[in-house]
C-alpha angles and dihedrals in degrees: 000000000000120000091235096068107027095103104010101126130029128174107232121201115209093189090249123085124326124354112266124224122241112200122189119211104251111229121240111276093236090056091051093052087060093055119077113230110252121202119218135170114232122214127212097261098071091040091054090047093050091058096042118061091192092061111105089227094054098093095041091049094049091046092049093050091049091050094048109047091151092067114101108207123220129180143169137247093251089056092050091047092051093047093049094048093048095044091050092048099041101035118004141294089262090065090055091048091049089052094050092048090050090053091046090055088061103263090130128028106228114222119228107215121229121243089258096046094102090056089052093046090052091050090051091049090050093046090054098035091139088070122073108269109262114175092191092055092045090050090053091050091048094048091047091055095043095045095038092237111153099186132078132184107214144136088208118108091208088082088066086064105037116099130181121242089275093052096254117144126226113242112233109217096190102051 
């Protein structure tokens, strides 16, 4: 899927009435050819904000996505599970369904974990046991290491602390 349309439209539920559509101005194709595609793993915080206009991170997330069309977003099943559960609880089931349809249209590349991913996630959780256990965050850190993706899009400060097994940090593109 091309970088120019992987996140272009998202239905955003305000919690009142019908979901509203957020459309990003798609950059000129010639401009996109000049930008290298950059892979990044996206955490639940920006995804929740994108689908909830009342979230304080909604506008910064939309602005960031509009300014970075060359970034190809990836995420994990634990992140999707967390986003769906929180959207359904905080807004409505329709918001969670809108989110899943947006992902299905290719806005986010869904990672398929390896057979040994759970072992790696557990090791990450143990390595950072001083932090509250967050399966979604640990799955992002595991996928980053396995897929050799060095960038994350998150509002979570924990990604300032997480390191891979070699001690390398993830670079948060949003904060």
